Backbone as CSV, one residue per row, in Angstrom:
resi,resn,N_x,N_y,N_z,CA_x,CA_y,CA_z,C_x,C_y,C_z
1,UNK,0.844,-1.175,0.000,0.000,0.000,0.000,0.886,1.233,0.000
2,UNK,0.537,2.183,-0.835,1.291,3.434,-0.855,0.509,4.498,-0.112
3,UNK,1.217,5.330,0.561,0.575,6.393,1.324,0.945,7.749,0.760
4,UNK,0.275,8.770,1.238,0.559,10.113,0.728,1.927,10.623,1.178
5,UNK,2.561,9.937,2.119,3.855,10.376,2.622,5.023,9.878,1.774
6,UNK,4.767,9.050,0.773,5.839,8.526,-0.066,6.181,9.510,-1.185
7,UNK,7.460,9.605,-1.483,7.885,10.459,-2.590,7.648,9.717,-3.907
8,UNK,7.744,10.447,-4.994,7.577,9.815,-6.311,8.665,8.777,-6.555
9,UNK,9.864,9.041,-6.088,10.958,8.082,-6.255,10.668,6.792,-5.486
10,UNK,10.102,6.908,-4.297,9.769,5.718,-3.517,8.658,4.908,-4.185
11,UNK,7.676,5.592,-4.730,6.599,4.893,-5.447,7.156,4.194,-6.675
12,UNK,8.035,4.878,-7.413,8.677,4.289,-8.594,9.460,3.040,-8.188
13,UNK,10.219,3.115,-7.099,11.002,1.968,-6.647,10.112,0.802,-6.248
14,UNK,8.982,1.077,-5.622,8.052,0.005,-5.249,7.447,-0.648,-6.481
15,UNK,7.140,0.158,-7.496,6.621,-0.410,-8.746,7.652,-1.325,-9.390
16,UNK,8.919,-0.898,-9.381,9.990,-1.707,-9.971,10.147,-3.021,-9.211
17,UNK,10.165,-2.954,-7.884,10.299,-4.173,-7.088,9.137,-5.131,-7.325
18,UNK,7.934,-4.586,-7.418,6.756,-5.421,-7.661,6.817,-6.061,-9.045
19,UNK,7.223,-5.286,-10.050,7.326,-5.823,-11.410,8.368,-6.933,-11.476
20,UNK,9.492,-6.768,-10.778,10.516,-7.820,-10.768,10.002,-9.088,-10.087
21,UNK,9.256,-8.922,-9.008,8.683,-10.095,-8.320,7.694,-10.810,-9.227
22,UNK,6.883,-10.059,-9.943,5.921,-10.652,-10.878,6.659,-11.438,-11.961
23,UNK,7.742,-10.878,-12.477,8.496,-11.580,-13.514,9.116,-12.873,-12.984
24,UNK,9.540,-12.863,-11.727,10.063,-14.112,-11.144,8.968,-15.159,-11.046
25,UNK,7.761,-14.753,-10.661,6.646,-15.692,-10.510,6.138,-16.190,-11.860
26,UNK,6.223,-15.366,-12.873,5.665,-15.699,-14.187,6.758,-16.047,-15.195
27,UNK,7.881,-16.537,-14.710,8.977,-16.957,-15.587,8.540,-18.200,-16.362
28,UNK,8.772,-18.226,-17.671,8.357,-19.396,-18.464,9.068,-20.669,-18.002
29,UNK,8.326,-21.752,-18.030,8.877,-23.053,-17.665,9.637,-23.667,-18.834
30,UNK,10.080,-24.905,-18.679,10.833,-25.571,-19.744,10.030,-25.738,-21.037
31,UNK,8.707,-25.778,-20.904,7.877,-25.917,-22.095,7.560,-24.565,-22.743
32,UNK,8.083,-23.461,-22.159,7.874,-22.135,-22.727,6.602,-21.446,-22.271
33,UNK,5.836,-22.121,-21.405,4.584,-21.533,-20.924,4.758,-21.021,-19.503
34,UNK,4.006,-20.010,-19.188,3.999,-19.454,-17.832,3.317,-20.447,-16.906
35,UNK,3.958,-20.843,-15.797,3.324,-21.809,-14.900,2.096,-21.242,-14.174
36,UNK,2.013,-19.934,-14.043,0.881,-19.322,-13.344,-0.328,-19.192,-14.278
37,UNK,-0.081,-18.767,-15.511,-1.181,-18.493,-16.447,-1.428,-19.632,-17.423
38,UNK,-0.455,-20.524,-17.550,-0.544,-21.647,-18.485,-0.657,-21.202,-19.945
39,UNK,-0.040,-20.062,-20.256,-0.049,-19.570,-21.632,1.381,-19.304,-22.074
40,UNK,1.658,-19.425,-23.367,3.009,-19.149,-23.849,3.342,-17.651,-23.832
41,UNK,2.350,-16.807,-24.013,2.577,-15.365,-24.026,1.824,-14.771,-22.832
42,UNK,2.470,-14.749,-21.683,1.831,-14.347,-20.431,1.559,-12.841,-20.416
43,UNK,0.295,-12.425,-20.346,-0.015,-10.993,-20.329,0.456,-10.294,-19.050
44,UNK,0.536,-11.028,-17.958,0.999,-10.438,-16.701,2.486,-10.107,-16.796
45,UNK,3.263,-11.030,-17.341,4.698,-10.782,-17.516,4.927,-9.648,-18.515
46,UNK,4.118,-9.584,-19.544,4.230,-8.490,-20.516,3.979,-7.148,-19.845
47,UNK,2.978,-7.079,-18.999,2.679,-5.836,-18.283,3.827,-5.464,-17.344
48,UNK,4.407,-6.446,-16.666,5.528,-6.176,-15.764,6.735,-5.662,-16.538
49,UNK,6.998,-6.240,-17.714,8.108,-5.741,-18.549,7.840,-4.315,-19.018
50,UNK,6.586,-4.008,-19.325,6.232,-2.645,-19.720,6.472,-1.653,-18.583
51,UNK,6.149,-2.056,-17.356,6.388,-1.186,-16.193,7.882,-0.923,-16.042
52,UNK,8.694,-1.972,-16.142,10.144,-1.793,-16.009,10.708,-0.913,-17.119
53,UNK,10.235,-1.118,-18.342,10.707,-0.314,-19.470,10.341,1.159,-19.271
54,UNK,9.115,1.416,-18.845,8.664,2.784,-18.633,9.441,3.447,-17.497
55,UNK,9.698,2.712,-16.429,10.459,3.267,-15.304,11.881,3.610,-15.736
56,UNK,12.486,2.769,-16.551,13.842,3.031,-17.038,13.859,4.252,-17.956
57,UNK,12.877,4.355,-18.851,12.814,5.509,-19.754,12.590,6.797,-18.965
58,UNK,11.755,6.746,-17.943,11.508,7.933,-17.119,12.770,8.339,-16.377
59,UNK,13.532,7.365,-15.882,14.783,7.660,-15.176,15.789,8.282,-16.128
60,UNK,15.917,7.756,-17.340,16.844,8.319,-18.319,16.431,9.729,-18.700
61,UNK,15.125,9.947,-18.854,14.627,11.270,-19.219,14.911,12.275,-18.102
62,UNK,14.695,11.873,-16.857,14.930,12.752,-15.713,16.412,13.075,-15.596
63,UNK,17.269,12.080,-15.741,18.705,12.299,-15.643,19.182,13.223,-16.753
64,UNK,18.685,13.036,-17.962,19.086,13.896,-19.083,18.624,15.332,-18.850
65,UNK,17.436,15.524,-18.289,16.930,16.874,-18.023,17.775,17.565,-16.967
66,UNK,18.188,16.817,-15.942,18.999,17.410,-14.885,20.356,17.838,-15.426
67,UNK,20.903,17.092,-16.371,22.203,17.433,-16.930,22.133,18.661,-17.835
68,UNK,21.030,18.833,-18.543,20.931,19.948,-19.475,20.365,21.213,-18.844
69,UNK,19.713,21.092,-17.697,19.139,22.252,-17.027,20.175,22.809,-16.055
70,UNK,20.686,23.986,-16.358,21.697,24.595,-15.503,21.216,25.958,-15.035
71,UNK,21.575,26.285,-13.832,21.234,27.580,-13.253,22.413,28.520,-13.489
72,UNK,22.228,29.595,-14.276,23.354,30.481,-14.568,23.869,31.220,-13.329
73,UNK,23.071,31.292,-12.272,23.492,31.974,-11.051,24.262,31.046,-10.106
74,UNK,24.296,29.765,-10.392,24.973,28.825,-9.525,26.360,28.501,-10.095
75,UNK,27.441,28.972,-9.443,28.782,28.742,-9.993,29.182,27.273,-10.000
76,UNK,28.593,26.457,-9.121,28.896,25.033,-9.091,28.397,24.331,-10.334
77,UNK,27.218,24.757,-10.820,26.612,24.101,-11.977,27.011,24.750,-13.288
78,UNK,27.433,25.992,-13.263,27.830,26.671,-14.503,29.086,26.016,-15.043
79,UNK,29.047,25.620,-16.298,30.127,24.849,-16.852,31.152,25.675,-17.447
């Protein structure tokens, strides 16, 4: 359960941890099917991979924005 006291980074980290746990549970067996869903193309695992991909893209976007956004009044950040 997430509460209003959690930061966005904490919520993002919880989503990532949950998605990784889901992928461990829905890992394809030797026959190529998900043991939980009994399907070769598990929609739950697909959704978990989408969450991880989106979280990674958001992190890259945030990091790139922080690098390009500089405060001209801050001598530490002025290049």
